[in-house]
mmCIF file of the N, C-alpha and C atoms, coordinates in Angstrom:
data_MODEL
# 
_entry.id   MODEL 
# 
loop_
_atom_site.group_PDB 
_atom_site.id 
_atom_site.type_symbol 
_atom_site.label_atom_id 
_atom_site.label_alt_id 
_atom_site.label_comp_id 
_atom_site.label_asym_id 
_atom_site.label_entity_id 
_atom_site.label_seq_id 
_atom_site.pdbx_PDB_ins_code 
_atom_site.Cartn_x 
_atom_site.Cartn_y 
_atom_site.Cartn_z 
_atom_site.occupancy 
_atom_site.B_iso_or_equiv 
_atom_site.pdbx_formal_charge 
_atom_site.auth_seq_id 
_atom_site.auth_comp_id 
_atom_site.auth_asym_id 
_atom_site.auth_atom_id 
_atom_site.pdbx_PDB_model_num 
ATOM 1   N N  . PRO A 1 1  ? 91.224  132.909 139.884 1.00 0.00 ? 1  PRO A N  1 
ATOM 2   C CA . PRO A 1 1  ? 90.715  131.925 138.919 1.00 0.00 ? 1  PRO A CA 1 
ATOM 3   C C  . PRO A 1 1  ? 89.747  130.967 139.599 1.00 0.00 ? 1  PRO A C  1 
ATOM 4   N N  . SER A 1 2  ? 88.813  130.478 138.834 1.00 0.00 ? 2  SER A N  1 
ATOM 5   C CA . SER A 1 2  ? 87.842  129.546 139.402 1.00 0.00 ? 2  SER A CA 1 
ATOM 6   C C  . SER A 1 2  ? 88.492  128.183 139.595 1.00 0.00 ? 2  SER A C  1 
ATOM 7   N N  . GLY A 1 3  ? 87.953  127.429 140.555 1.00 0.00 ? 3  GLY A N  1 
ATOM 8   C CA . GLY A 1 3  ? 88.534  126.125 140.859 1.00 0.00 ? 3  GLY A CA 1 
ATOM 9   C C  . GLY A 1 3  ? 87.923  125.007 140.047 1.00 0.00 ? 3  GLY A C  1 
ATOM 10  N N  . GLY A 1 4  ? 87.141  125.336 139.025 1.00 0.00 ? 4  GLY A N  1 
ATOM 11  C CA . GLY A 1 4  ? 86.474  124.298 138.235 1.00 0.00 ? 4  GLY A CA 1 
ATOM 12  C C  . GLY A 1 4  ? 87.466  123.524 137.386 1.00 0.00 ? 4  GLY A C  1 
ATOM 13  N N  . ALA A 1 5  ? 87.278  122.240 137.340 1.00 0.00 ? 5  ALA A N  1 
ATOM 14  C CA . ALA A 1 5  ? 88.154  121.398 136.526 1.00 0.00 ? 5  ALA A CA 1 
ATOM 15  C C  . ALA A 1 5  ? 87.661  121.416 135.091 1.00 0.00 ? 5  ALA A C  1 
ATOM 16  N N  . SER A 1 6  ? 88.587  121.437 134.169 1.00 0.00 ? 6  SER A N  1 
ATOM 17  C CA . SER A 1 6  ? 88.170  121.392 132.776 1.00 0.00 ? 6  SER A CA 1 
ATOM 18  C C  . SER A 1 6  ? 87.776  119.965 132.425 1.00 0.00 ? 6  SER A C  1 
ATOM 19  N N  . ALA A 1 7  ? 86.785  119.854 131.580 1.00 0.00 ? 7  ALA A N  1 
ATOM 20  C CA . ALA A 1 7  ? 86.284  118.529 131.210 1.00 0.00 ? 7  ALA A CA 1 
ATOM 21  C C  . ALA A 1 7  ? 87.301  117.842 130.308 1.00 0.00 ? 7  ALA A C  1 
ATOM 22  N N  . ALA A 1 8  ? 87.771  116.717 130.761 1.00 0.00 ? 8  ALA A N  1 
ATOM 23  C CA . ALA A 1 8  ? 88.709  115.941 129.953 1.00 0.00 ? 8  ALA A CA 1 
ATOM 24  C C  . ALA A 1 8  ? 87.901  115.045 129.028 1.00 0.00 ? 8  ALA A C  1 
ATOM 25  N N  . PRO A 1 9  ? 88.379  114.836 127.826 1.00 0.00 ? 9  PRO A N  1 
ATOM 26  C CA . PRO A 1 9  ? 87.630  113.953 126.931 1.00 0.00 ? 9  PRO A CA 1 
ATOM 27  C C  . PRO A 1 9  ? 87.584  112.542 127.502 1.00 0.00 ? 9  PRO A C  1 
ATOM 28  N N  . SER A 1 10 ? 86.399  111.982 127.516 1.00 0.00 ? 10 SER A N  1 
ATOM 29  C CA . SER A 1 10 ? 86.271  110.627 128.043 1.00 0.00 ? 10 SER A CA 1 
ATOM 30  C C  . SER A 1 10 ? 86.615  109.639 126.942 1.00 0.00 ? 10 SER A C  1 
ATOM 31  N N  . PRO A 1 11 ? 87.179  108.510 127.317 1.00 0.00 ? 11 PRO A N  1 
ATOM 32  C CA . PRO A 1 11 ? 87.535  107.519 126.295 1.00 0.00 ? 11 PRO A CA 1 
ATOM 33  C C  . PRO A 1 11 ? 86.283  106.992 125.605 1.00 0.00 ? 11 PRO A C  1 
ATOM 34  N N  . VAL A 1 12 ? 86.386  106.821 124.322 1.00 0.00 ? 12 VAL A N  1 
ATOM 35  C CA . VAL A 1 12 ? 85.257  106.319 123.554 1.00 0.00 ? 12 VAL A CA 1 
ATOM 36  C C  . VAL A 1 12 ? 85.304  104.799 123.578 1.00 0.00 ? 12 VAL A C  1 
ATOM 37  N N  . ALA A 1 13 ? 84.184  104.203 123.937 1.00 0.00 ? 13 ALA A N  1 
ATOM 38  C CA . ALA A 1 13 ? 84.124  102.744 123.983 1.00 0.00 ? 13 ALA A CA 1 
ATOM 39  C C  . ALA A 1 13 ? 84.177  102.205 122.562 1.00 0.00 ? 13 ALA A C  1 
ATOM 40  N N  . SER A 1 14 ? 85.016  101.238 122.349 1.00 0.00 ? 14 SER A N  1 
ATOM 41  C CA . SER A 1 14 ? 85.137  100.624 121.040 1.00 0.00 ? 14 SER A CA 1 
ATOM 42  C C  . SER A 1 14 ? 83.943  99.717  120.794 1.00 0.00 ? 14 SER A C  1 
ATOM 43  N N  . PRO A 1 15 ? 83.394  99.731  119.574 1.00 0.00 ? 15 PRO A N  1 
ATOM 44  C CA . PRO A 1 15 ? 82.290  98.817  119.283 1.00 0.00 ? 15 PRO A CA 1 
ATOM 45  C C  . PRO A 1 15 ? 82.762  97.371  119.202 1.00 0.00 ? 15 PRO A C  1 
ATOM 46  N N  . PHE A 1 16 ? 84.063  97.173  119.252 1.00 0.00 ? 16 PHE A N  1 
ATOM 47  C CA . PHE A 1 16 ? 84.633  95.842  119.171 1.00 0.00 ? 16 PHE A CA 1 
ATOM 48  C C  . PHE A 1 16 ? 85.337  95.534  120.482 1.00 0.00 ? 16 PHE A C  1 
ATOM 49  N N  . PRO A 1 17 ? 84.879  94.506  121.207 1.00 0.00 ? 17 PRO A N  1 
ATOM 50  C CA . PRO A 1 17 ? 85.443  94.246  122.531 1.00 0.00 ? 17 PRO A CA 1 
ATOM 51  C C  . PRO A 1 17 ? 86.915  93.872  122.521 1.00 0.00 ? 17 PRO A C  1 
ATOM 52  N N  . THR A 1 18 ? 87.370  93.179  121.514 1.00 0.00 ? 18 THR A N  1 
ATOM 53  C CA . THR A 1 18 ? 88.790  92.845  121.437 1.00 0.00 ? 18 THR A CA 1 
ATOM 54  C C  . THR A 1 18 ? 89.284  93.233  120.054 1.00 0.00 ? 18 THR A C  1 
ATOM 55  N N  . GLN A 1 19 ? 90.511  93.609  119.994 1.00 0.00 ? 19 GLN A N  1 
ATOM 56  C CA . GLN A 1 19 ? 91.067  94.020  118.714 1.00 0.00 ? 19 GLN A CA 1 
ATOM 57  C C  . GLN A 1 19 ? 92.572  93.822  118.721 1.00 0.00 ? 19 GLN A C  1 
ATOM 58  N N  . VAL A 1 20 ? 93.125  93.749  117.540 1.00 0.00 ? 20 VAL A N  1 
ATOM 59  C CA . VAL A 1 20 ? 94.570  93.652  117.389 1.00 0.00 ? 20 VAL A CA 1 
ATOM 60  C C  . VAL A 1 20 ? 94.988  94.700  116.367 1.00 0.00 ? 20 VAL A C  1 
ATOM 61  N N  . THR A 1 21 ? 96.259  95.018  116.357 1.00 0.00 ? 21 THR A N  1 
ATOM 62  C CA . THR A 1 21 ? 96.746  95.923  115.327 1.00 0.00 ? 21 THR A CA 1 
ATOM 63  C C  . THR A 1 21 ? 97.398  95.096  114.227 1.00 0.00 ? 21 THR A C  1 
ATOM 64  N N  . TYR A 1 22 ? 97.341  95.622  113.031 1.00 0.00 ? 22 TYR A N  1 
ATOM 65  C CA . TYR A 1 22 ? 97.897  94.942  111.873 1.00 0.00 ? 22 TYR A CA 1 
ATOM 66  C C  . TYR A 1 22 ? 98.692  95.963  111.075 1.00 0.00 ? 22 TYR A C  1 
ATOM 67  N N  . THR A 1 23 ? 99.907  95.609  110.719 1.00 0.00 ? 23 THR A N  1 
ATOM 68  C CA . THR A 1 23 ? 100.732 96.486  109.894 1.00 0.00 ? 23 THR A CA 1 
ATOM 69  C C  . THR A 1 23 ? 100.553 96.083  108.435 1.00 0.00 ? 23 THR A C  1 
ATOM 70  N N  . ILE A 1 24 ? 100.133 97.038  107.635 1.00 0.00 ? 24 ILE A N  1 
ATOM 71  C CA . ILE A 1 24 ? 99.888  96.794  106.218 1.00 0.00 ? 24 ILE A CA 1 
ATOM 72  C C  . ILE A 1 24 ? 101.198 96.396  105.535 1.00 0.00 ? 24 ILE A C  1 
ATOM 73  N N  . ALA A 1 25 ? 101.136 95.328  104.767 1.00 0.00 ? 25 ALA A N  1 
ATOM 74  C CA . ALA A 1 25 ? 102.295 94.880  104.000 1.00 0.00 ? 25 ALA A CA 1 
ATOM 75  C C  . ALA A 1 25 ? 102.097 95.280  102.537 1.00 0.00 ? 25 ALA A C  1 
ATOM 76  N N  . LYS A 1 26 ? 103.181 95.319  101.785 1.00 0.00 ? 26 LYS A N  1 
ATOM 77  C CA . LYS A 1 26 ? 103.096 95.659  100.365 1.00 0.00 ? 26 LYS A CA 1 
ATOM 78  C C  . LYS A 1 26 ? 102.168 94.659  99.674  1.00 0.00 ? 26 LYS A C  1 
ATOM 79  N N  . GLY A 1 27 ? 101.223 95.175  98.924  1.00 0.00 ? 27 GLY A N  1 
ATOM 80  C CA . GLY A 1 27 ? 100.291 94.320  98.203  1.00 0.00 ? 27 GLY A CA 1 
ATOM 81  C C  . GLY A 1 27 ? 99.001  94.029  98.960  1.00 0.00 ? 27 GLY A C  1 
ATOM 82  N N  . ASP A 1 28 ? 98.943  94.400  100.246 1.00 0.00 ? 28 ASP A N  1 
ATOM 83  C CA . ASP A 1 28 ? 97.722  94.180  101.020 1.00 0.00 ? 28 ASP A CA 1 
ATOM 84  C C  . ASP A 1 28 ? 96.596  95.083  100.529 1.00 0.00 ? 28 ASP A C  1 
ATOM 85  N N  . THR A 1 29 ? 95.384  94.579  100.649 1.00 0.00 ? 29 THR A N  1 
ATOM 86  C CA . THR A 1 29 ? 94.188  95.391  100.426 1.00 0.00 ? 29 THR A CA 1 
ATOM 87  C C  . THR A 1 29 ? 93.295  95.181  101.637 1.00 0.00 ? 29 THR A C  1 
ATOM 88  N N  . LEU A 1 30 ? 92.381  96.110  101.863 1.00 0.00 ? 30 LEU A N  1 
ATOM 89  C CA . LEU A 1 30 ? 91.462  95.931  102.987 1.00 0.00 ? 30 LEU A CA 1 
ATOM 90  C C  . LEU A 1 30 ? 90.619  94.678  102.791 1.00 0.00 ? 30 LEU A C  1 
ATOM 91  N N  . ALA A 1 31 ? 90.254  94.381  101.552 1.00 0.00 ? 31 ALA A N  1 
ATOM 92  C CA . ALA A 1 31 ? 89.458  93.182  101.288 1.00 0.00 ? 31 ALA A CA 1 
ATOM 93  C C  . ALA A 1 31 ? 90.237  91.920  101.673 1.00 0.00 ? 31 ALA A C  1 
ATOM 94  N N  . ARG A 1 32 ? 91.518  91.891  101.345 1.00 0.00 ? 32 ARG A N  1 
ATOM 95  C CA . ARG A 1 32 ? 92.348  90.727  101.670 1.00 0.00 ? 32 ARG A CA 1 
ATOM 96  C C  . ARG A 1 32 ? 92.522  90.589  103.185 1.00 0.00 ? 32 ARG A C  1 
ATOM 97  N N  . ILE A 1 33 ? 92.736  91.719  103.856 1.00 0.00 ? 33 ILE A N  1 
ATOM 98  C CA . ILE A 1 33 ? 92.894  91.692  105.316 1.00 0.00 ? 33 ILE A CA 1 
ATOM 99  C C  . ILE A 1 33 ? 91.586  91.262  105.966 1.00 0.00 ? 33 ILE A C  1 
ATOM 100 N N  . ALA A 1 34 ? 90.475  91.804  105.471 1.00 0.00 ? 34 ALA A N  1 
ATOM 101 C CA . ALA A 1 34 ? 89.164  91.446  106.018 1.00 0.00 ? 34 ALA A CA 1 
ATOM 102 C C  . ALA A 1 34 ? 88.921  89.943  105.880 1.00 0.00 ? 34 ALA A C  1 
ATOM 103 N N  . LYS A 1 35 ? 89.231  89.398  104.720 1.00 0.00 ? 35 LYS A N  1 
ATOM 104 C CA . LYS A 1 35 ? 89.029  87.963  104.493 1.00 0.00 ? 35 LYS A CA 1 
ATOM 105 C C  . LYS A 1 35 ? 89.912  87.142  105.429 1.00 0.00 ? 35 LYS A C  1 
ATOM 106 N N  . LYS A 1 36 ? 91.145  87.583  105.613 1.00 0.00 ? 36 LYS A N  1 
ATOM 107 C CA . LYS A 1 36 ? 92.086  86.869  106.478 1.00 0.00 ? 36 LYS A CA 1 
ATOM 108 C C  . LYS A 1 36 ? 91.557  86.764  107.907 1.00 0.00 ? 36 LYS A C  1 
ATOM 109 N N  . TYR A 1 37 ? 90.880  87.831  108.360 1.00 0.00 ? 37 TYR A N  1 
ATOM 110 C CA . TYR A 1 37 ? 90.383  87.865  109.733 1.00 0.00 ? 37 TYR A CA 1 
ATOM 111 C C  . TYR A 1 37 ? 88.883  87.574  109.831 1.00 0.00 ? 37 TYR A C  1 
ATOM 112 N N  . ASN A 1 38 ? 88.286  87.092  108.735 1.00 0.00 ? 38 ASN A N  1 
ATOM 113 C CA . ASN A 1 38 ? 86.869  86.754  108.713 1.00 0.00 ? 38 ASN A CA 1 
ATOM 114 C C  . ASN A 1 38 ? 86.001  87.966  109.064 1.00 0.00 ? 38 ASN A C  1 
ATOM 115 N N  . LEU A 1 39 ? 86.310  89.094  108.439 1.00 0.00 ? 39 LEU A N  1 
ATOM 116 C CA . LEU A 1 39 ? 85.584  90.343  108.657 1.00 0.00 ? 39 LEU A CA 1 
ATOM 117 C C  . LEU A 1 39 ? 85.113  90.885  107.320 1.00 0.00 ? 39 LEU A C  1 
ATOM 118 N N  . THR A 1 40 ? 84.372  91.986  107.381 1.00 0.00 ? 40 THR A N  1 
ATOM 119 C CA . THR A 1 40 ? 84.015  92.707  106.164 1.00 0.00 ? 40 THR A CA 1 
ATOM 120 C C  . THR A 1 40 ? 84.878  93.967  106.085 1.00 0.00 ? 40 THR A C  1 
ATOM 121 N N  . VAL A 1 41 ? 84.992  94.506  104.890 1.00 0.00 ? 41 VAL A N  1 
ATOM 122 C CA . VAL A 1 41 ? 85.727  95.759  104.718 1.00 0.00 ? 41 VAL A CA 1 
ATOM 123 C C  . VAL A 1 41 ? 85.049  96.849  105.544 1.00 0.00 ? 41 VAL A C  1 
ATOM 124 N N  . GLU A 1 42 ? 83.723  96.810  105.615 1.00 0.00 ? 42 GLU A N  1 
ATOM 125 C CA . GLU A 1 42 ? 82.985  97.809  106.393 1.00 0.00 ? 42 GLU A CA 1 
ATOM 126 C C  . GLU A 1 42 ? 83.380  97.758  107.867 1.00 0.00 ? 42 GLU A C  1 
ATOM 127 N N  . GLN A 1 43 ? 83.584  96.557  108.409 1.00 0.00 ? 43 GLN A N  1 
ATOM 128 C CA . GLN A 1 43 ? 84.006  96.433  109.811 1.00 0.00 ? 43 GLN A CA 1 
ATOM 129 C C  . GLN A 1 43 ? 85.399  97.029  110.008 1.00 0.00 ? 43 GLN A C  1 
ATOM 130 N N  . LEU A 1 44 ? 86.295  96.786  109.055 1.00 0.00 ? 44 LEU A N  1 
ATOM 131 C CA . LEU A 1 44 ? 87.637  97.371  109.150 1.00 0.00 ? 44 LEU A CA 1 
ATOM 132 C C  . LEU A 1 44 ? 87.566  98.895  109.090 1.00 0.00 ? 44 LEU A C  1 
ATOM 133 N N  . LEU A 1 45 ? 86.743  99.411  108.199 1.00 0.00 ? 45 LEU A N  1 
ATOM 134 C CA . LEU A 1 45 ? 86.619  100.863 108.079 1.00 0.00 ? 45 LEU A CA 1 
ATOM 135 C C  . LEU A 1 45 ? 85.999  101.470 109.332 1.00 0.00 ? 45 LEU A C  1 
ATOM 136 N N  . ALA A 1 46 ? 85.032  100.780 109.936 1.00 0.00 ? 46 ALA A N  1 
ATOM 137 C CA . ALA A 1 46 ? 84.401  101.283 111.161 1.00 0.00 ? 46 ALA A CA 1 
ATOM 138 C C  . ALA A 1 46 ? 85.414  101.359 112.299 1.00 0.00 ? 46 ALA A C  1 
ATOM 139 N N  . ALA A 1 47 ? 86.347  100.418 112.335 1.00 0.00 ? 47 ALA A N  1 
ATOM 140 C CA . ALA A 1 47 ? 87.359  100.393 113.389 1.00 0.00 ? 47 ALA A CA 1 
ATOM 141 C C  . ALA A 1 47 ? 88.514  101.352 113.098 1.00 0.00 ? 47 ALA A C  1 
ATOM 142 N N  . ASN A 1 48 ? 88.576  101.851 111.869 1.00 0.00 ? 48 ASN A N  1 
ATOM 143 C CA . ASN A 1 48 ? 89.685  102.713 111.449 1.00 0.00 ? 48 ASN A CA 1 
ATOM 144 C C  . ASN A 1 48 ? 89.167  103.963 110.749 1.00 0.00 ? 48 ASN A C  1 
ATOM 145 N N  . PRO A 1 49 ? 88.567  104.881 111.513 1.00 0.00 ? 49 PRO A N  1 
ATOM 146 C CA . PRO A 1 49 ? 88.003  106.082 110.880 1.00 0.00 ? 49 PRO A CA 1 
ATOM 147 C C  . PRO A 1 49 ? 89.042  106.966 110.197 1.00 0.00 ? 49 PRO A C  1 
ATOM 148 N N  . GLN A 1 50 ? 90.316  106.735 110.484 1.00 0.00 ? 50 GLN A N  1 
ATOM 149 C CA . GLN A 1 50 ? 91.367  107.526 109.840 1.00 0.00 ? 50 GLN A CA 1 
ATOM 150 C C  . GLN A 1 50 ? 91.526  107.160 108.370 1.00 0.00 ? 50 GLN A C  1 
ATOM 151 N N  . ILE A 1 51 ? 90.995  106.020 107.946 1.00 0.00 ? 51 ILE A N  1 
ATOM 152 C CA . ILE A 1 51 ? 91.099  105.615 106.542 1.00 0.00 ? 51 ILE A CA 1 
ATOM 153 C C  . ILE A 1 51 ? 90.002  106.342 105.767 1.00 0.00 ? 51 ILE A C  1 
ATOM 154 N N  . LYS A 1 52 ? 90.409  107.318 104.988 1.00 0.00 ? 52 LYS A N  1 
ATOM 155 C CA . LYS A 1 52 ? 89.446  108.109 104.213 1.00 0.00 ? 52 LYS A CA 1 
ATOM 156 C C  . LYS A 1 52 ? 89.127  107.435 102.884 1.00 0.00 ? 52 LYS A C  1 
ATOM 157 N N  . ASP A 1 53 ? 90.114  106.793 102.293 1.00 0.00 ? 53 ASP A N  1 
ATOM 158 C CA . ASP A 1 53 ? 89.926  106.115 101.013 1.00 0.00 ? 53 ASP A CA 1 
ATOM 159 C C  . ASP A 1 53 ? 90.477  104.701 101.148 1.00 0.00 ? 53 ASP A C  1 
ATOM 160 N N  . PRO A 1 54 ? 89.591  103.694 101.163 1.00 0.00 ? 54 PRO A N  1 
ATOM 161 C CA . PRO A 1 54 ? 90.058  102.314 101.361 1.00 0.00 ? 54 PRO A CA 1 
ATOM 162 C C  . PRO A 1 54 ? 90.994  101.815 100.273 1.00 0.00 ? 54 PRO A C  1 
ATOM 163 N N  . ASN A 1 55 ? 91.050  102.518 99.151  1.00 0.00 ? 55 ASN A N  1 
ATOM 164 C CA . ASN A 1 55 ? 91.959  102.127 98.075  1.00 0.00 ? 55 ASN A CA 1 
ATOM 165 C C  . ASN A 1 55 ? 93.338  102.749 98.226  1.00 0.00 ? 55 ASN A C  1 
ATOM 166 N N  . LYS A 1 56 ? 93.501  103.589 99.248  1.00 0.00 ? 56 LYS A N  1 
ATOM 167 C CA . LYS A 1 56 ? 94.783  104.275 99.433  1.00 0.00 ? 56 LYS A CA 1 
ATOM 168 C C  . LYS A 1 56 ? 95.375  103.949 100.795 1.00 0.00 ? 56 LYS A C  1 
ATOM 169 N N  . ILE A 1 57 ? 95.677  102.681 101.006 1.00 0.00 ? 57 ILE A N  1 
ATOM 170 C CA . ILE A 1 57 ? 96.413  102.292 102.205 1.00 0.00 ? 57 ILE A CA 1 
ATOM 171 C C  . ILE A 1 57 ? 97.846  102.019 101.764 1.00 0.00 ? 57 ILE A C  1 
ATOM 172 N N  . ALA A 1 58 ? 98.777  102.236 102.656 1.00 0.00 ? 58 ALA A N  1 
ATOM 173 C CA . ALA A 1 58 ? 100.183 102.102 102.284 1.00 0.00 ? 58 ALA A CA 1 
ATOM 174 C C  . ALA A 1 58 ? 100.884 101.093 103.178 1.00 0.00 ? 58 ALA A C  1 
ATOM 175 N N  . ALA A 1 59 ? 101.868 100.412 102.618 1.00 0.00 ? 59 ALA A N  1 
ATOM 176 C CA . ALA A 1 59 ? 102.686 99.492  103.403 1.00 0.00 ? 59 ALA A CA 1 
ATOM 177 C C  . ALA A 1 59 ? 103.279 100.257 104.571 1.00 0.00 ? 59 ALA A C  1 
ATOM 178 N N  . GLY A 1 60 ? 103.194 99.656  105.749 1.00 0.00 ? 60 GLY A N  1 
ATOM 179 C CA . GLY A 1 60 ? 103.709 100.304 106.947 1.00 0.00 ? 60 GLY A CA 1 
ATOM 180 C C  . GLY A 1 60 ? 102.621 100.958 107.780 1.00 0.00 ? 60 GLY A C  1 
ATOM 181 N N  . ASP A 1 61 ? 101.455 101.233 107.171 1.00 0.00 ? 61 ASP A N  1 
ATOM 182 C CA . ASP A 1 61 ? 100.335 101.770 107.941 1.00 0.00 ? 61 ASP A CA 1 
ATOM 183 C C  . ASP A 1 61 ? 99.903  100.724 108.966 1.00 0.00 ? 61 ASP A C  1 
ATOM 184 N N  . VAL A 1 62 ? 99.479  101.178 110.127 1.00 0.00 ? 62 VAL A N  1 
ATOM 185 C CA . VAL A 1 62 ? 98.994  100.269 111.163 1.00 0.00 ? 62 VAL A CA 1 
ATOM 186 C C  . VAL A 1 62 ? 97.503  100.509 111.327 1.00 0.00 ? 62 VAL A C  1 
ATOM 187 N N  . ILE A 1 63 ? 96.728  99.438  111.237 1.00 0.00 ? 63 ILE A N  1 
ATOM 188 C CA . ILE A 1 63 ? 95.282  99.546  111.394 1.00 0.00 ? 63 ILE A CA 1 
ATOM 189 C C  . ILE A 1 63 ? 94.825  98.672  112.554 1.00 0.00 ? 63 ILE A C  1 
ATOM 190 N N  . ILE A 1 64 ? 93.623  98.943  113.009 1.00 0.00 ? 64 ILE A N  1 
ATOM 191 C CA . ILE A 1 64 ? 93.013  98.129  114.059 1.00 0.00 ? 64 ILE A CA 1 
ATOM 192 C C  . ILE A 1 64 ? 92.161  97.071  113.386 1.00 0.00 ? 64 ILE A C  1 
ATOM 193 N N  . VAL A 1 65 ? 92.344  95.828  113.803 1.00 0.00 ? 65 VAL A N  1 
ATOM 194 C CA . VAL A 1 65 ? 91.547  94.726  113.288 1.00 0.00 ? 65 VAL A CA 1 
ATOM 195 C C  . VAL A 1 65 ? 90.668  94.235  114.435 1.00 0.00 ? 65 VAL A C  1 
ATOM 196 N N  . PRO A 1 66 ? 89.367  94.496  114.353 1.00 0.00 ? 66 PRO A N  1 
ATOM 197 C CA . PRO A 1 66 ? 88.484  94.047  115.427 1.00 0.00 ? 66 PRO A CA 1 
ATOM 198 C C  . PRO A 1 66 ? 88.341  92.538  115.408 1.00 0.00 ? 66 PRO A C  1 
ATOM 199 N N  . SER A 1 67 ? 88.042  91.976  116.561 1.00 0.00 ? 67 SER A N  1 
ATOM 200 C CA . SER A 1 67 ? 87.819  90.542  116.642 1.00 0.00 ? 67 SER A CA 1 
ATOM 201 C C  . SER A 1 67 ? 86.478  90.237  116.010 1.00 0.00 ? 67 SER A C  1 
ATOM 202 N N  . SER A 1 68 ? 86.409  89.172  115.229 1.00 0.00 ? 68 SER A N  1 
ATOM 203 C CA . SER A 1 68 ? 85.145  88.806  114.604 1.00 0.00 ? 68 SER A CA 1 
ATOM 204 C C  . SER A 1 68 ? 84.214  88.115  115.587 1.00 0.00 ? 68 SER A C  1 
ATOM 205 N N  . SER A 1 69 ? 84.764  87.639  116.691 1.00 0.00 ? 69 SER A N  1 
ATOM 206 C CA . SER A 1 69 ? 83.912  87.033  117.713 1.00 0.00 ? 69 SER A CA 1 
ATOM 207 C C  . SER A 1 69 ? 84.226  87.679  119.046 1.00 0.00 ? 69 SER A C  1 
ATOM 208 N N  . PRO A 1 70 ? 83.202  88.212  119.703 1.00 0.00 ? 70 PRO A N  1 
ATOM 209 C CA . PRO A 1 70 ? 83.449  88.874  120.980 1.00 0.00 ? 70 PRO A CA 1 
ATOM 210 C C  . PRO A 1 70 ? 83.977  87.914  122.028 1.00 0.00 ? 70 PRO A C  1 
ATOM 211 N N  . SER A 1 71 ? 84.709  88.459  122.969 1.00 0.00 ? 71 SER A N  1 
ATOM 212 C CA . SER A 1 71 ? 85.216  87.642  124.064 1.00 0.00 ? 71 SER A CA 1 
ATOM 213 C C  . SER A 1 71 ? 84.054  87.158  124.911 1.00 0.00 ? 71 SER A C  1 
ATOM 214 N N  . PRO A 1 72 ? 84.102  85.921  125.344 1.00 0.00 ? 72 PRO A N  1 
ATOM 215 C CA . PRO A 1 72 ? 83.025  85.443  126.212 1.00 0.00 ? 72 PRO A CA 1 
ATOM 216 C C  . PRO A 1 72 ? 83.058  86.172  127.546 1.00 0.00 ? 72 PRO A C  1 
ATOM 217 N N  . ILE A 1 73 ? 81.888  86.467  128.062 1.00 0.00 ? 73 ILE A N  1 
ATOM 218 C CA . ILE A 1 73 ? 81.798  87.136  129.354 1.00 0.00 ? 73 ILE A CA 1 
ATOM 219 C C  . ILE A 1 73 ? 81.715  86.066  130.429 1.00 0.00 ? 73 ILE A C  1 
ATOM 220 N N  . VAL A 1 74 ? 82.652  86.109  131.343 1.00 0.00 ? 74 VAL A N  1 
ATOM 221 C CA . VAL A 1 74 ? 82.686  85.126  132.425 1.00 0.00 ? 74 VAL A CA 1 
ATOM 222 C C  . VAL A 1 74 ? 82.153  85.791  133.671 1.00 0.00 ? 74 VAL A C  1 
ATOM 223 N N  . ASP A 1 75 ? 81.085  85.242  134.221 1.00 0.00 ? 75 ASP A N  1 
ATOM 224 C CA . ASP A 1 75 ? 80.492  85.799  135.428 1.00 0.00 ? 75 ASP A CA 1 
ATOM 225 C C  . ASP A 1 75 ? 81.010  85.014  136.615 1.00 0.00 ? 75 ASP A C  1 
ATOM 226 N N  . ALA A 1 76 ? 82.062  85.534  137.235 1.00 0.00 ? 76 ALA A N  1 
ATOM 227 C CA . ALA A 1 76 ? 82.672  84.830  138.363 1.00 0.00 ? 76 ALA A CA 1 
ATOM 228 C C  . ALA A 1 76 ? 81.961  85.143  139.666 1.00 0.00 ? 76 ALA A C  1 
ATOM 229 N N  . GLY A 1 77 ? 81.052  86.108  139.646 1.00 0.00 ? 77 GLY A N  1 
ATOM 230 C CA . GLY A 1 77 ? 80.408  86.517  140.885 1.00 0.00 ? 77 GLY A CA 1 
ATOM 231 C C  . GLY A 1 77 ? 79.034  85.901  141.100 1.00 0.00 ? 77 GLY A C  1 
ATOM 232 N N  . SER A 1 78 ? 78.677  84.873  140.377 1.00 0.00 ? 78 SER A N  1 
ATOM 233 C CA . SER A 1 78 ? 77.361  84.263  140.557 1.00 0.00 ? 78 SER A CA 1 
ATOM 234 C C  . SER A 1 78 ? 77.298  83.513  141.873 1.00 0.00 ? 78 SER A C  1 
ATOM 235 N N  . PRO A 1 79 ? 76.285  83.819  142.681 1.00 0.00 ? 79 PRO A N  1 
ATOM 236 C CA . PRO A 1 79 ? 76.158  83.064  143.934 1.00 0.00 ? 79 PRO A CA 1 
ATOM 237 C C  . PRO A 1 79 ? 75.682  81.647  143.648 1.00 0.00 ? 79 PRO A C  1 
ATOM 238 N N  . SER A 1 80 ? 76.237  80.699  144.371 1.00 0.00 ? 80 SER A N  1 
ATOM 239 C CA . SER A 1 80 ? 75.790  79.326  144.181 1.00 0.00 ? 80 SER A CA 1 
ATOM 240 C C  . SER A 1 80 ? 74.573  79.091  145.069 1.00 0.00 ? 80 SER A C  1 
ATOM 241 N N  . PRO A 1 81 ? 73.604  78.344  144.574 1.00 0.00 ? 81 PRO A N  1 
ATOM 242 C CA . PRO A 1 81 ? 72.383  78.120  145.359 1.00 0.00 ? 81 PRO A CA 1 
ATOM 243 C C  . PRO A 1 81 ? 72.675  77.340  146.635 1.00 0.00 ? 81 PRO A C  1 
ATOM 244 N N  . SER A 1 82 ? 71.999  77.728  147.700 1.00 0.00 ? 82 SER A N  1 
ATOM 245 C CA . SER A 1 82 ? 72.163  77.030  148.979 1.00 0.00 ? 82 SER A CA 1 
ATOM 246 C C  . SER A 1 82 ? 71.220  75.840  149.035 1.00 0.00 ? 82 SER A C  1 
ATOM 247 N N  . PRO A 1 83 ? 71.639  74.729  149.644 1.00 0.00 ? 83 PRO A N  1 
ATOM 248 C CA . PRO A 1 83 ? 70.756  73.547  149.732 1.00 0.00 ? 83 PRO A CA 1 
ATOM 249 C C  . PRO A 1 83 ? 69.604  73.766  150.690 1.00 0.00 ? 83 PRO A C  1 
# 
């Protein structure tokens, strides 16, 4: 057999730098969840490609809720100017 390694799927970078999971409660809608997190339904759908029909979510389903504001990037490696 050849010694070549099979290509493993590389992780897909999320378009949302931070995210949380949310468990759908009875009576929830994507619009209500989006409003709660200051997002659009489109953003929720983009983060949850498994949702085929936004009108058919069920209590107990777990979705990803992207952060509406990206995490600040802290550059700790900046050299300080010399006098």
